[in-house]
C-alpha positions as MATLAB code, in Angstrom:
seq = 'MTEETTTARNSLGAAAVQDRPGAMPLGARRLFMIGGLCVPVGLVAGPYLLGAQLLAVAGVILVAVALSYRSGVRWFARLSWVASAAGALWLAGTAAYWGAIIVAADSSVPPPGFAPALFTAGVVSFVVMAGAAVTAMALRMVRSRRSPVPVV';
ca = [
      22.550  234.482  132.800;
      23.648  233.772  136.281;
      24.920  230.534  137.686;
      21.747  230.043  139.702;
      19.460  230.169  136.674;
      21.609  227.798  134.610;
      21.837  225.355  137.503;
      18.096  225.492  138.058;
      17.398  225.045  134.359;
      19.823  222.102  134.085;
      18.414  220.418  137.162;
      14.848  220.753  135.862;
      15.861  219.241  132.545;
      17.677  216.391  134.267;
      14.649  215.642  136.409;
      12.435  215.493  133.331;
      14.769  213.071  131.512;
      15.306  210.572  134.329;
      13.486  207.295  134.007;
      11.589  205.271  136.534;
      13.792  202.846  138.466;
      13.977  199.544  136.620;
      12.648  200.980  133.347;
      14.435  200.478  130.049;
      17.020  203.268  129.640;
      16.523  205.881  126.959;
      19.458  204.682  124.844;
      18.168  201.119  124.842;
      14.667  202.316  123.951;
      16.052  204.256  121.004;
      18.058  201.267  119.768;
      14.973  199.068  120.118;
      12.857  201.520  118.126;
      15.424  201.944  115.339;
      16.012  198.196  115.111;
      12.294  197.512  115.149;
      11.870  199.852  112.188;
      14.840  198.416  110.265;
      13.491  194.855  110.302;
      10.246  195.429  108.344;
      11.878  197.961  106.017;
      14.624  195.464  105.190;
      12.124  192.664  104.661;
       9.859  194.725  102.418;
      12.668  196.347  100.435;
      14.676  193.118  100.123;
      13.148  191.874   96.859;
      13.533  195.285   95.230;
      16.913  196.586   96.419;
      20.077  194.555   96.276;
      21.282  193.889   99.818;
      18.327  195.331  101.689;
      17.978  192.068  103.614;
      21.111  193.133  105.478;
      19.084  196.023  106.876;
      16.752  193.492  108.480;
      19.763  191.659  109.943;
      21.092  194.944  111.329;
      17.684  195.626  112.863;
      17.686  192.271  114.640;
      21.166  193.053  115.971;
      20.022  196.436  117.296;
      17.027  194.849  119.026;
      19.254  192.203  120.643;
      21.714  194.825  121.882;
      18.860  196.962  123.193;
      17.380  194.039  125.111;
      20.717  193.243  126.750;
      20.755  196.444  128.807;
      21.631  196.581  132.483;
      19.665  198.478  135.090;
      21.748  201.153  136.715;
      23.877  204.130  135.853;
      25.572  202.615  132.801;
      23.098  200.636  130.756;
      25.565  199.183  128.247;
      26.700  196.013  130.055;
      29.348  193.420  129.251;
      26.692  191.230  127.701;
      25.726  194.179  125.491;
      29.305  194.218  124.202;
      29.150  190.472  123.566;
      25.820  190.830  121.746;
      27.071  193.732  119.616;
      30.371  192.010  118.710;
      28.628  188.741  117.833;
      26.011  190.703  115.893;
      28.706  192.501  113.914;
      30.313  189.152  113.098;
      26.906  187.791  112.076;
      26.321  190.775  109.784;
      29.814  190.460  108.263;
      29.451  186.702  107.784;
      26.015  187.100  106.228;
      27.227  189.826  103.866;
      30.286  187.795  102.824;
      28.219  184.637  102.295;
      25.589  186.545  100.350;
      28.263  188.232   98.238;
      29.997  184.931   97.477;
      26.725  183.320   96.404;
      25.750  186.319   94.226;
      29.152  186.403   92.500;
      29.015  182.653   91.888;
      25.495  182.896   90.476;
      26.399  185.810   88.211;
      29.407  184.012   86.766;
      27.602  180.629   86.494;
      30.136  178.758   88.606;
      29.589  176.675   91.710;
      29.843  178.498   95.028;
      33.334  178.771   96.483;
      34.566  176.206   98.982;
      34.591  178.678  101.859;
      30.861  179.495  101.547;
      29.754  176.796  104.023;
      32.326  178.074  106.535;
      30.900  181.596  106.212;
      27.396  180.256  106.731;
      28.457  178.281  109.811;
      30.308  181.290  111.239;
      27.181  183.398  110.753;
      24.970  180.849  112.497;
      27.381  180.528  115.431;
      27.584  184.327  115.739;
      23.791  184.565  115.727;
      23.505  181.928  118.459;
      26.078  183.764  120.602;
      24.283  187.091  120.091;
      20.871  185.638  120.933;
      22.330  183.807  123.929;
      23.886  187.009  125.262;
      20.585  188.877  124.912;
      18.571  186.126  126.609;
      21.171  185.784  129.384;
      21.103  189.534  130.010;
      17.303  189.518  130.223;
      17.333  186.562  132.614;
      19.995  188.169  134.824;
      18.022  191.404  134.913;
      14.867  189.562  135.973;
      16.685  187.599  138.685;
      18.398  190.706  140.057;
      15.134  192.644  140.157;
      13.407  190.111  142.359;
      13.220  190.853  146.032;
      13.157  188.185  148.689;
       9.614  188.171  150.186;
      10.834  186.476  153.365;
      13.263  188.502  155.465;
      16.569  186.754  155.996;
      17.514  186.479  159.679;
];
């Protein structure tokens, strides 16, 4: 193969993969699709498999990170990092709270004293994650608007 044929082939492939301007990037679309599939699977499998509800939580996190994309060359914005870090803390807090409650129920003792703190940390992490996703969507909508009146 010559350099001309590989360049032509690579440029044709790149042209086919590029998205419309302002469209959701491919990585964000994939995260959205995977998260959207994890939520119902986790909800349906939850009563049958121990811990499957965490799959639904992970799906919600993936959807929130996918919706916090930025239009441009690099789609993973600072708010995406905030949403993913808060989502990871929410997942960890939920898993620790769930584990503490399960262990307490299995041993017939009251829940540990730190269980309410884990629950509160999970709720705060969820609020931060949802706030980052909503803020990113609002910023994207504001930035995409064009001024209909020319500024003189």
